[in-house]
N, C-alpha and C positions, 0 to 999 in steps of 0.2 A: 616472305615472312611466315606464311602458313606452313611451308616445308620445315623451316627452322624450328617452329613450335612442335611439330610432330616428331622431329628427330630428338629434340630435348625430352619430350614425353616418353620416348623409347629408350632414353639413356645414352643417346649419341650426341656428341658435341658438334654443333654446326661449325664449318670451317669457311667454305666459299661455295658459290652455287654449283660449280662443276663437280667438286668433290661431294657436296651434299646430294647431288642427283644420284651418283653411283651408290652412296650409302642408303639412300631412300629406296632405290630399286632392289638393293640387297634385302632390305626388310620386307618390302612389298612382294617381291617375286621369289626371294630365296636364292637368287643367283648372283654371285660376285661379278663385278665389272671393274675395269680400270681405265682411267682417262690419262692419256699421254699428251704432252704439248707437241703437236705435229712439227713445229719449227725446230724442235730440239732433237728430233729423230734423224739419224743419218741414213740417206738413201731412201728408196721407195719400197723396200721389202721388209716384212716382219716374219720372223721364224721362231720355232720352238724346238729346243734341244736340251740335252744335258750339259751342265757346265763342264769346262775342261780344267785340267790341273793348272793352278796358278791364277785363274781368273778371279777378279774381285769386283765388288759392287757396293757403292754407298746407297743404302736403302733410305726410305722416307723418314726413318727415325734418326737419321744422321750417323749411323754406325757403318763403318766399312767392314764388310763381311767377306771371308774367304769362301768362295764357292767350290764345292767338291762335285764329283761325278754323281753324288746322290741327289743333287739339287737340279730341278728343272728350271730353265730360264727362258725368258722371251728376249729375242735379239733383234737388232737392226743391222745396218751395214757396218757398224763399228764394234759390235759385240753385245754382251748382255746389258739390257736396259731395265729388267725387272725379274724378280723371282716368281715363277709361274705358280699361281694359287696361293702366294704368301704375301708379298709386299712389293710395291713398285720401287723404282730407283729415283733417287733425288735429282740426278742431272736432267731427267726428262719429265719431272712433275709439272703439273699445271700451276699457274699463278694468276694474279690479277692482270698481268700483262699478256696473257695467252689470247691469241686471236684465231688459232686453228687447233681443233681437238681431234685426237685419234682415239676412238672408243674401242676397247678390246673386250670381248667376251668369249669364253671357251669352257669346255667341259674337260677338265684335267683328271687324270687317273688318280683316284683317292690314295692308294698305297704309295704312289710315287710322290705325291704332295706330302704325305706323312713322313716319308723318308727324308725329304728336304727340310721339313720342319724340325725333325729331331737333330739333323746334322747342324743346322744353323741355330738351334735352340731358339726358334722363333715361332710363336703361336699368335695367330690373328683370327679375326672373324671369318675371313675368306678361307683360311686353311681348315678351320673347323667345319665349314660347309662342304668343302671338297672331300675331306677325309670321311665324312659320313655319307657322301654321295649326293650328286645333283642330277637333275633331269637333263640329259644332253639335248633333248628336243626343246628345252625351255630357253636356250640361248637366244634364239631369234626374238622371242617375246620380250625377254629382258632388255635386249638392245633396242627394240622398237619402242618400249616404254621409256627408256632413257632418252632417245631422240625426241620423243613426244614432249618430255619435260624440258629438254634443252630449247626446243623451238618455242615453248610456252614462256619460259622464264628468262630467256636471253633474246631480247628484241633484235631483230636484224639477222639472227642466225639462220643458216640454211644447210641442208644436207647436200654434200658434194658427191660422195660416192659410198658404196657399200660392197664389201667382199665377203663371200661365204665359202669356207673350205670345210666340207663335211664328207670325207672320203669313205667312211663306213658307218652309215646311220644304223642305230640299233633297231632290231626287229621287235615289235611288241609281242609279248608272250601270250599263249593261249592256254587257258585252264578249263578242264571239264569238271563241272560241279554236278555231282550225282544227287538225285532227289532223295535216295535212301540215306546218303551221308548227311544231308541237311536235316532230315527227320530224326536220324539217330542222335545227332549232337544237340539239336534244339528241343528234342522231345515232342515235336508236333509236326504235322504236315501243313505246308503253306501252299496256296494256289500258285500254279506255275506262272500265271500272269502277274501276280503280286511280286514274286521273286524277280522276274524280268524287269518290272517297273522300278524296283529298288535299285538293282544293279545298273540299269541304264541311267537312272537319276544320279548315280555317283560318277557318271562320265565313263562307264565301262560299256563296251560293245557286246551286248548279250543277245544270244539267239537260243530259242528253246529247241530241245532235241527229245528223242524218245526216252533217254536215260535221265535227262535233267536239263542242263544248260551248258552252252559253250560260251565262254567269256574271254574276250580279247582285252588284255590289260595294257593301258598306255604306259609309256616309259616313266611317267612321273610318279606312278604308284609302285615304288620299289618294295613296299611292304607286302604286296600281294604276290605270293610265290606258290601257294598250294590251295587246294579246295577248302581246307579248314580256315584259311584266311577269308575266303569268300563267305563261308558260313558265319564268321564273326561279323562281317559287314552287314549281312542280311539280318542277323539277330539284333545288331545295334540299331539299325534303322527301324525294323519292325517294332522294337521295344521289348526289352527283357521282362518288363513288368507284365506284358501281355502274353507271355509264354506260360503254359499250364504247369503247375507244380505236380511232380510225381516222384515217388520213391523208386529207385532203381537199384537192384542188387547186382553187384559185380563179384565175380570169383577172384579172390585175392590169393596169390601163391604164398604158401607158408615157407618163406625163405629165411634162413638164418643169416643174420648180419655177418659181414666179413670180420675177421679177427681184429683188424685195426680199429674198426668202429666199436667193437665190444671193449677193447682196451681203452679207447677214448672215453666212453661212457662210464666205465667202472672207475677209471682214474679220477674223473671229475666228481663223481659221486662221493668217493672216499675223501678227497681233499676238501670238498665243501662241508662234509660232516665234521671235519677237524676244525672248522671255524675260519678257514682261510677265505679270502676274497678273490674271485676269479677275474683275471684281466685277459684281454685279447689284443695282441700287438701285431703290427705288420710283419710279414716274412721278409720284406725288403729292408735292408739296413745299410749303414755306412760301412762298406767293406774295409776301407783303409783303417778306420778306427778299430774295428774288431780284430783285424790282423795284428795291430799294434799291441793288443791285449795278450796275445799269445794263444796258440792252439796246439793240440796234439791229436792223436788218433781217435780220442773220444770226443773232444770238443773240435768239431771239424773246422777246416778253413773255409771261409765263406766263398760262395760261387759267384764270380763276377758276371753281370749281365752284358750282353753285347751292345744293347741299345737302351740304357737306363733313361728314365724320365727326368730324374734329378740326381745331382751328385751325392746327396745324402741318402739316397735309396738306390744304390747302384749294385747291390749284391744280395744274394739269398743267404740268410743267416745260417751259421754253422752251430750256434748254441742259443739257448733261451736266456742265458745269464745276462748278456748285454741289454737285451730287450727289457728284462725285469729291472735292471739297475737304471735304465733310462726312465722307467715309470717312477722309480724312487726319486731320481733327480728332478723330474718334472713336479712331483708333489712337494719335494723339499723347497723348490722355488716358490711354492705357494704356502709355505709355513706349515707343512704337514710331513712329519718324518716317522710317525708311529704307524707302520704298515705291516700287514701279514697277507702276502699275495701268493697266488700260484697261477700258472698257465700250462695248459696241455696243448701242445702244438707241434708242428713239423719243423725239423731242421734239415739242412741240406749240406752236402759235401761232395767233393770230387772223388771218384772211384776209378781205379786204374783200367778196368775192363768194361765197366757198365756206364761210363760217362759220369752222370750225377746221381748220387745216392740220396735217399730220403728216409728219415727216421722219425717216429713219433716219440716225443719226450715230454716229461713233466718237469717244470721248474718251480722252485719255491724260494721265497724271499721274506725274511723278517728284518725289520729295522726299528730302531728306537725301542719302544716298549713291546713291539711285536703283538702278541695275543694278550698281553696283560690288560686287565680292566683299567681303562683310563681314569675311572673315579678313584682308584687306589692311589693315595699319595705316597711319594717316596722315590728312591733312586732305582726302582725296578727297571731292568732293561733286558732285552733278549741276548742270548749268547749261544755258543756252539751247542750246548746241551739241549736247548729248546728245539732247535731245528733237527737235531739228532733224534729226539724223542718223536717228533712228527714223522720223520722218515721211517723210524722203526715201526710205528703203527701202520703207516702206509704200506710198507713192504709186507708186513704180516697179513694185511687184508688183501693186497693185490696179488701176491705170489703164494700166500699161505705158508710162509716160512719166515723164521727170524733171520735178520741180516747179520752178516759178519762184518767186521771193520778192520781196516788196515791203514796205518798212518800214511800221510802224504797224499798230495793230489797235484795235478799239473796246473799251469796257468789256464785261466785267470784267477785261480784260487791261491791263497797263501799256503805254501807247502808245510809251514810250521803250525798252521792252525786249521788243518783240514784232514779229511779221511776219505778213503775209498769205501764204497758200499758194495758188498759181495753177497750174492745169493747162489747157493750151490757151488761155491768156488769160483764163480764168474763175476767180473766187475760189471755192475749195472748202473753205477753212478758215483757222484762225488758230493761231499758236504763240507762246508767250511766258510771261512771269511775271505772276502775279495782281497787280492794283493794290492800293492801300491799303485800299479799301473791303472787298475780299474778306478780306484779312488781319484787319481789325478785326472783321468779322462772324463769322469762324470762330476768332478768338483765336489767330492764327498769328503767332509772333514774326518780326520783320524779318530776324533772322539765320538763319532756317531756309530753306535753298534749296528753292524750289518752282517747277516749270515745268509748264505744262499746254498741251494742244492739243485742238482739236475740228475734225472734218472731216465734211463733208456727203457721204454715200455715194450720194445720189440727185440730185446737182446736174444740172439740166437743161442739155443741150448738151455734157456731158462724158461721153465713153464710153471704154471700154477700147480702147487702140490695139493692133493686132497687132504683135508683136515679130518681125521677120524673123530667120531663122536665119543666123548667121555662122559659117563654119568656123573652127577654131582657127588662130591665126596660124602661118605657117611659119617666120618669121624672128624672132629675139629682139629685145626692146625695149632701148632705151637710156634710162637714168633719170638725171635731174638734179634736185637740190634747190636752191631759191632762197629766200632770206629777204629780204623787202622791208620797209624802214622807211618808214612813211607816217604822215600825220596821222590821228588817231583818227576824224576825220569821213569818211575815205575808206571806200567800201563794198567789201566783198569781191567782189561780182559785177562791179563796174567793173574791178577788177584782173584777174579771170579773163577778162573780155571783151578787155582789152588784150593779155593773154598769148596768147589763142587767135588774135586778129587778126594778131599779129606772127609767131607760130610757123607758121601755115599748116596744110596738110592733114597734115603729118607728126606733128603733136601728137595723140597718141591719148587722152591723159587728163591733166587737171590737178586736183590734189587738195590741199586745205589740211590740214596735219597739225600745225601749232603756232601758237599766239598768245602773244606775250610782251609784258608791260608791266613796266617797271622800269629800274633803272640798267643801263647808262649812258644810256638813252633819256630824252628830255625828257618832262615830264608830259603833253604834248599828242601824243606819238608812241606808236605801237604797231608791233610786228614781226609780220608774217604770213609764215609759211614754207610753201612749196608744193612738192609733188613733181610733176615734169613727166615724162611717159612719152612717148617718141618711138618710132615704128615705121613701117616701110614695108612694103607688101604684096608687093613684088616683089624685094626685096634686103635685105641687112643694112646698116644705116646705119654710117657711119664716125664716129669721134670728131670729125674735122674738120667734117663736115656738121653734127653736133649742136652743136658749139661755135659755129659761125656762127649757127645758129638762136637759141641761148641769148643770144648777143650782141645780136641784133635785139630779142629779148624785153626784155632789160634796158634797152636804149636806149628802146624804146617806152614802157615803164612809167615810166621816169625822166622822160621828156619830158612825157607826158600827165598823169601823176598826181603829179608832184613827189616821186618816191620815190628811195630809194638802197638799195644792197645792204648788208646788215648783215654 
């Protein structure tokens, strides 16, 4: 009963005394053991080998598992009876009717156990121990402790035989700890006898030398591999509070961060200043779902992992968009849809000559009200122009140039509601609304406003342009507002180009501030309202001059784009 109480206190469910003993020894000694019913084993020999093609085994959890050559198995005369380091087999398990027990203890190779665990998709306490490494010299002690408990808890039990196969015992390592290294790291000199007493007290075989100490490390201390590890042990036992405080000056190299790091910091700083909330999502995604969304040469196809941990994290992402939309779906499930998010992270994709490529990208997502003040009542919601404005500010600050726009974008964006972002004539990203496949995959209703963007921060041939200093203007501007009624098929950039061409060099700025659709306009018409800012560098403009320029602008836009003033 005392063992059952201790197991329950440790979170282990008691089963029966034979099984409880192996579980207890695992917790006490840190070494997995397994108990077989000797009467159920075929023959008198036990072996260890890799499983062969077609071999199967029903494990203790009642599942029949297909064993592959990645799995290490324990065999008797009939074949596999247990998966080595993972779980025993149901046909040979002990029960209340067991009268003869075969106890097995071993030190299995951690990577081999891990390979079998991934192949069978089976994780156990034993596999966790072996994967992290166990002391091969501790098998004897664990088995001796198990036998001791069996003889104590099972009246009438006796030990019949014991077999030990240890073909290549590991050799304990030897580390030279120099006194100057100890003094340099701890900042003080300790007596040689005190250091030797500390190390010997930890079960290490320590001998004093002229340079310091020679320490033989037992196989159970896998964490001690260098003299710095021994320094940490000495400092820990001596007491860090007893070490003297001192200020030490180190020479630090003035090294410039690599370009990718600078891009990352600058991108995060800009996007945070725009009021967006940063998220960090895993690089591992569900590759099948991302492939179904569609990819092209900008949104890379995800890279499949050879040995994924889970089916929903089986690939390296090729785009940030599915990760951001997943954040939206998770928040929406918790009744939160008004989001303004960004992520700066790495995306991956196959490359023909270099294997797997890696790019640093920035992704943006607005949904619901986006950046709108939640205290403002009304039907305000984010749209394409909100994220387009954010991208414009971002591009101007990141690359020092105003972006150009081109209609259309590849999946997973809706080609009719998206645009390409160009800097210096090169495509650096896309902006728009997600297409139907994305909404269906993440269960987003059609009425929920969602706009997304993704930008490549390492686009080849695109560099940050130097922004020349311009002094503050000495003369005031003259501002005019014009609203043009045009066909919905007309492009905003065509109107701006016509305005700039007609206005000439006195036009300092043209800015779209309103878009209107509705009565009394026709269904095929829209109204675009612009603010025109005029300024001369050498004088104040008169109203007559500006009125003449505005008249030319109206005439040019009307003639070339079939527009009229609203």
